[in-house]
C-alpha positions in Angstrom: 82.0 106.1 106.8 85.0 105.2 108.0 87.3 107.3 110.6 89.7 109.9 109.4 93.5 108.7 109.3 94.7 108.6 113.1 96.8 111.9 114.0 95.5 113.8 111.0 93.3 116.7 111.8 91.4 118.2 109.0 91.1 121.6 109.8 95.1 122.4 110.1 97.1 123.1 107.0 99.8 121.1 106.6 101.8 123.2 105.1 101.4 125.5 108.3 101.9 122.8 110.7 105.3 121.9 109.0 106.2 125.6 108.9 105.2 125.9 112.5 107.2 123.0 113.8 110.2 124.3 111.8 110.2 127.8 113.9 109.4 126.1 117.6 112.8 123.6 116.8 114.6 126.8 115.6 113.7 128.9 118.8 114.5 125.8 121.3 117.5 125.0 120.2 120.5 126.1 122.9 121.7 129.5 122.6 125.1 128.6 121.9 124.2 126.7 118.9 122.7 129.7 117.4 124.0 131.2 113.9 123.7 135.2 115.6 126.4 134.2 118.9 128.5 132.8 116.6 128.6 136.0 114.6 128.7 137.7 117.6 131.3 135.6 119.0 133.6 136.1 115.5 133.3 139.7 115.7 134.6 139.9 118.9 137.6 137.7 118.2 138.5 140.1 115.1 138.4 142.8 117.6 140.5 141.4 119.6 143.4 140.4 117.0 143.2 144.2 115.4 143.8 145.9 118.6 146.3 143.5 119.5 148.3 144.0 116.3 147.7 147.5 116.3 149.3 147.9 120.1 152.1 145.8 119.0 153.2 147.5 116.2 152.8 151.0 117.2 153.9 150.9 121.1 156.9 148.9 120.8 160.4 150.6 121.2 161.6 152.2 118.4 165.1 153.9 117.1 165.1 157.7 116.6 167.7 158.5 114.3 169.5 161.6 113.9 167.0 163.1 112.0 164.2 162.8 114.3 162.5 160.1 112.5 161.9 156.4 114.4 163.8 153.5 112.2 161.4 150.8 111.5 163.7 148.2 109.5 166.9 145.8 109.3 168.8 144.0 112.1 170.6 147.4 113.8 166.9 149.2 114.2 164.9 146.5 114.0 160.8 146.4 113.5 158.5 148.1 115.1 157.4 144.8 116.5 159.2 144.9 119.7 161.3 141.9 118.7 164.1 140.6 120.4 166.6 142.0 117.4 164.8 146.0 117.7 167.2 148.5 118.8 166.0 149.7 122.0 164.8 146.3 123.6 166.6 144.6 126.4 168.7 142.2 124.0 170.1 145.4 121.8 169.6 148.2 124.2 170.5 151.6 122.5 174.0 153.5 123.5 174.4 156.8 125.3 173.7 159.6 123.3 170.8 157.4 120.9 166.9 158.5 121.3 164.1 155.6 121.5 160.9 156.0 121.4 158.1 154.5 123.2 154.5 154.6 123.5 155.0 158.0 122.2 157.8 159.4 124.3 161.1 159.3 123.6 163.9 159.1 126.0 167.7 160.2 125.3 170.2 159.3 127.9 172.7 162.3 127.7 175.6 161.3 129.9 176.4 159.0 132.8 178.4 159.9 136.0 179.0 157.8 139.2 180.0 159.4 142.3 179.8 158.5 146.5 177.4 161.8 147.0 175.5 164.4 145.8 174.5 167.8 147.1 177.4 168.9 148.3 178.9 168.5 151.8 175.4 168.6 153.1 173.8 165.9 150.6 173.0 162.8 150.6 175.9 159.9 150.8 175.9 156.7 148.7 175.7 153.2 150.5 177.3 152.0 147.1 177.8 154.3 144.5 175.7 156.7 143.2 174.9 156.3 139.2 173.4 159.4 137.9 171.7 159.4 134.7 171.2 162.6 132.6 168.3 162.0 131.1 166.0 164.3 128.3 162.4 162.9 127.6 159.9 164.5 125.1 156.0 163.9 124.5 155.6 163.2 120.9 151.9 163.0 122.0 149.2 166.1 121.4 148.6 166.1 125.2 150.5 166.6 128.3 151.7 163.5 129.9 153.5 162.6 133.4 156.8 161.1 133.5 157.7 159.2 136.8 160.7 158.2 138.3 158.9 154.9 139.6 158.6 153.6 135.5 162.7 153.8 135.3 165.2 151.4 137.0 168.7 150.4 136.4 169.0 146.9 135.4 172.4 144.9 136.7 173.8 142.4 134.3 172.4 139.1 136.8 169.0 140.7 136.1 169.0 142.5 139.8 166.6 146.2 139.4 167.1 148.9 141.2 164.7 152.2 141.5 165.6 155.4 142.1 167.3 156.4 145.4 165.0 158.7 147.2 167.8 160.3 149.3 170.1 160.9 146.1 166.6 162.2 144.1 166.5 165.2 146.8 169.3 166.2 147.3 170.8 165.5 143.4 170.1 169.3 141.2 167.4 169.1 138.3 165.7 165.5 139.6 163.3 163.8 137.6 161.2 162.8 140.3 157.8 163.8 138.8 157.7 165.9 135.8 154.9 166.8 133.8 155.5 166.5 129.6 154.0 169.5 127.4 153.8 168.5 123.9 157.1 168.8 121.8 159.0 170.2 124.6 161.8 167.7 125.9 162.5 168.1 129.4 166.0 167.1 130.8 166.7 165.9 134.5 168.9 163.4 136.7 167.8 159.8 137.7 170.1 158.7 140.5 170.4 155.1 141.7 172.5 153.7 144.7 174.1 150.3 143.3 176.9 147.9 144.4 179.7 148.4 143.1 180.2 145.1 141.9 176.4 145.3 139.9 178.0 148.6 138.0 179.6 147.1 135.2 177.5 146.5 132.2 173.8 148.1 133.8 171.2 149.2 131.1 168.1 151.8 132.2 165.1 150.2 131.7 162.1 152.6 130.9 158.6 151.7 131.2 155.5 152.7 129.8 153.1 153.7 132.9 150.1 151.5 130.9 151.9 148.3 129.9 153.0 148.9 126.4 156.4 147.7 127.1 159.8 148.6 127.6 163.4 150.7 126.5 166.2 149.7 127.4 170.0 152.2 127.4 173.6 150.8 128.2 174.9 152.9 130.7 178.3 152.1 129.0 179.4 151.4 133.0 182.7 149.4 133.2 
């Protein structure tokens, strides 16, 4: 009687052996070649894209018309994506008396004054010129927010940015140093900047969302 075929084990079912070999090969593949990891990566990418799109569409600056609704179309009002043509961006700032909404907070510059002193005879004297910005802020969310003066900057035409002046803020009436904003309750106060007279013309107010969701700009109308 001849020997069985070399490598052949009569006690093993060929189909079962092939299935086992296939399962072993599949299990021993590198993790990055396994289908479930590709599916997981695809889901993560989709989530990132959706979040980024939603943030860009809802939190950028939007001009608010006199009826109180946010404008979202046309070159004047811009789109809600925060592009360069959007009203309230650096290239297309709104004007004094107009309103811009950023990340659920509305900002309206009521008036702008320049002066050498604030707070009377015993108040603060400017090293340059005080720019006193009367600002109304309104929280459109359904929970209390906090406005900090650190979120506001005066930006000169050459890009130089000025923070609010400590002495001017202390002596000014109704200064917006730190303000709690209750939902749908407008609050009006002043921001005081000490600026060289040569930087006044064309200056803008920039307000920034504390969580990095964008900036809004107002042309202060200074000459």
